[in-house]
N, C-alpha and C positions, 0 to 999 in steps of 0.2 A: 285838777287831778282828783281822781276818786279810786276806790278799791273795788275789785271784783272778787267774789268768793266763787271758786270753781270746785265743785264737789264731784270728785271722781269716785264713782261707785263700782265696786267689784262684784261680779257674779261668779263665785267659786266656792267649792267645799273647803278650800284651804285659805289660810290667812296670808295674803301676799302684800300686805301693806308696806312691809320693809322694801320689797322689790320695787313696788310702785313709787315709793318715796325716793328711792335711789335714782330712778329715772327722772322724776320731776325736778330734782335739784339742778339739772342742767338748764332749766328754763329760768325766767325772770321772777319766779315767785319769791316773795319776801318771808313768808312764814307758812307753817302747816299745822293742821290739827288732825289727829287720828280718830276715826270712828270705827264702829264694829263692821261697817260695810265699805270702808275705803278711806280716802284722804280728802280733807278740805284744804285747798291751796289758795293763798291770797296774793293778789298781784295789783300793783298800782298802775293805772293807765290814764292817758289823756281822755278827757270827756268825749272827744270825737273819735277815739280809737275803738274799733271793734275787736273782740277777742277771737283769734283764729287758732284752732288746735285740731290736729288730726290724730285721733287715738291710735289707729293702726300704723300710721307712719312714725309718730313721735314716741310711742311706747312699745317698741317691738318685743322687748323681753317680757313685759307684763302681759301683753296680749297673747304671747305664745303659751303662757302658763294658765291664764284665766279663761273661763268660758266666754265672758263678755265684760267689757269696761265701757261705761257710759259716763257722761259728765253733764252737770247742770251749772249754769252761770247766773249769779245773782249780784246785782249792784248793791253795795253797802255803804253806809255813811262813814265819814272819817272816824277812826276809833283809836282810843288810847290802848295800844296793844298790850303794854305791860299790865295795865289795870284789868284788861279783859282776860289775860292769861292767869293772873292771880285769882280772879273771880272763879275760874273754872278748874283750878288745880287744887284738888283736895289731898290731904295726907293719906297715906296707905299704911295699914297695919297688918302684919303677917304673924300668925301664930302667937299673938300677944307677946311677941319677943322683939319684933322689928318695927320701927317707925321709919317711913320714908316721907320726908317733908321737904318743902322748898325753904330757902333762907328766910322768907317773910312769915312762915308759920311759927307759932310759939312751940317750944319743945314740951313734950309730955313725959319726958324722962323714962322712955322705954329702955330695956336692957341693951338694945342695939339701935342706934340712931344713924340714919343715912340722910345727908342733906344733898338734894339733887336739883340742879337747874337744867331742865331738859332741853330747852330751846328746840332745835329740830331733830334731836336724837331720840332713838327708841330706847326705852328702859326707864320709864317713870315709876314703874311698879304697878301701874294700873292694869296692865295686860296679865292674863292668867299665867302665861309662860314665865314671866319675870317673877311672879309670886311663887310659882312652883320651884323655880331654881333657887330662890332665896330660902325657901322652906327646906330644901335638901341640903344646901350649903350650911345651913344652921346646924345640921347633924354631923357634919364632917369635922374631923380633927385636921386642921390646916397649919398647925404650929410648925414653923420653919420649913414649910413646903413651897415648892416652885409651882406657880399656877399660870396656865395659858388661858386667856379669855378671848374666845373667837366670836366675832360679831358683837363687840363690846358696847356699842351704842353710847349711852351716857356714862358707862363705866361702873354702873351700880353693883354688878356682880363682883367685879374685880376689887372694888373698894371694900365691899363686905368681906371678901376673902382676906384682905389686908387687915381689916379690923378683927378678924379671927386669927391674927398672928401669922399669916402666910409670910414667908421670907421674901418673896418676890412675886410680882404679877406683871406679865406681859399682856397688854390689851391690844387686840388687832381688829381693825374695822376698815372697810373699803372707802368710807366717806371721810373727806377732810374735816368737815364740821364736827363729826363724831369724835375725831382725835382731839380737836381743840376743846370740845365740851367735856370729854373724858378727863383731860388734864385739869380743867377748871374745877370739875367736881371733886377730883382727888385733893386739890388744894383746899376746897371748902371743908373736906372731911379730915384734913391734916394728915394725909397719907401720901406716899410717893409710889407711883407706878410708871412703867414704860409703855407708851402708846405708839403703835406702829400702823401706818396706813398700808394696807395690803389686801388683796383678794384671795390670798392663799396662806397656808400654814407656814410659818417661818421654820426653816430647816437648819439654820446656822446658829441657833441660840441655845444649843444643848438640849438635855432631856428635862421633862417636867413630871412632877408627882401627880398633878391633876390637870385635866383639860376640861374646861366648861365651854359649851357651845349652845347658844340660844339663837338659832338662825331660822332655817326652814328645812323641810324634809329633803328637798333635792340637793341643797348645798351640803347638808350633813352626809348624805349618801356619797356625794362626790368626794368629800374630804376625809372620810373615815380611814382610808389607808394612810393618809398623812398623820392623822391623830395617833394611829398605831405606831408610826415611826418615831414620834417625838415623846411618847410616854415611857417612863421607866417601868421596869418589871414591878408588878403589883400596883401599877398606877391606876388612877380612877378616871373614868370618862363620864361626864355628866352632860346630858343633852336634852334640849327641849325645842319647841317651835313646830310641833306636829301634833296630829290628832291620834286618838286611841286606835282608830282603824289603820293607821300607818305603822303601828308597832310591829306587826308581823314582818313587814318589809324591812324595817330597821333591824330587827333581830336576825333576820336571815343574812343581811350584809355584815352585821357585826360578827356573826359566826364565822364568816369567811376570813376575818382578820383575827380570829381567836380571842375576841372579847367574851368575857363571861358575864352573863346577865346577873344582876344583883337584886334590884328592886325598882319600882316605879310609883309615882304619885299621879293622880288624875284630878283635874279641876275643870268642870264644864266641858268635858270632852277633850281637853288638852292634856298632854302627857309630858312628864319629865322622867327620864330613865337613867339609871346608874349601871355602868359596866365596870368591871375590873379586869386587869390582865393576870 
């Protein structure tokens, strides 16, 4: 037995790593690593087995969104994956107020500490959009608020909302491993949230004071009407997962559903934007 590293490279102006990762999880890959240009996937095979994969056939959603997806296959030696993961996972610090670390990192006693074991879920804090969302949540008064976290991934945003005294957080993600990972991370941080596997906005759980959504532009545009339906009057919508050049399209769609623009932050071309009802 040996491992292959299959590096799927995305040629696109948008970041579609989450979409690609969602499709790859249906295959026999055992672990994944995110890069700026795509996803590295690892699979164990018999030494006599060749790797067969057809991008156009096997990744129809990703291929429909991206200009081009290619992959490179490299044979690698047996690896202690836990040690490798620990070696490459560094703590993240946001606004000198938030520390995101793994359980094996020593604490540095920041005002806000989040312990995250990411596994295959998005939301370690390394991506600009997660940092932007955390920076904005830091400014919100969430005491006794109900929060809906769409595209929750590791649960890092919902967990931070609970640490900011939110009364309840409902975390929603389409992937089963994200739900498991979200609950595990909530336990690590000694908070309780509800995690739901779904590809749509829950409509039978009452109204929310705040909706946070760190997904991608197309999903955000598709779900905006439902965000409007589940938000209370004067509720807050916080979104990220898109570039600055997408803001005009986001603003136009938000205007159709009577969201009022409040403010935005930018980091390396990525945007987080706040709307209120």
